[in-house]
C-alpha positions in Angstrom: -31.1 -23.5 -8.8 -28.8 -21.5 -6.7 -27.2 -23.1 -3.6 -27.8 -21.5 -0.3 -25.0 -19.5 1.2 -24.8 -21.9 4.1 -24.1 -24.8 1.6 -21.0 -23.0 0.1 -17.6 -23.7 1.6 -16.2 -21.1 4.0 -13.2 -20.4 1.8 -15.4 -19.6 -1.1 -17.4 -17.2 1.0 -14.3 -15.4 2.3 -12.6 -14.9 -1.0 -14.2 -11.5 -1.8 -13.3 -10.3 1.7 -9.7 -11.4 1.4 -9.4 -9.7 -2.0 -10.9 -6.5 -0.7 -8.5 -6.4 2.3 -5.5 -7.0 0.2 -6.5 -4.3 -2.2 -7.1 -1.9 0.7 -3.7 -2.7 2.1 -2.0 -2.0 -1.3 -3.9 1.3 -1.6 -2.8 2.4 1.8 0.8 1.4 1.1 0.8 3.3 -2.2 -0.6 6.4 -0.5 2.0 6.3 2.3 4.8 5.8 -0.2 3.7 8.9 -2.1 3.9 11.0 1.0 7.5 10.2 1.9 9.8 13.2 1.5 13.3 12.3 0.5 15.9 14.9 1.2 16.8 16.7 -1.9 20.5 16.5 -2.9 22.5 19.6 -1.7 23.9 21.7 -4.5 27.7 21.7 -4.7 28.0 25.3 -3.4 26.1 24.5 -0.2 28.3 21.4 0.3 31.5 23.4 0.0 30.2 26.1 2.3 29.3 23.4 4.9 32.8 21.9 4.7 34.5 25.3 5.5 
């Protein structure tokens, strides 16, 4: 016989919600990290031209 949802502890009821929220935050973080544009290193010729 299955217990009613009201008989289960609140922490047990919220576990799937917490897991979903954490997974969503990780997914958003991963997407944001893939969109970061790091400046490409300048070739030596361009660096020398800038120094002149």
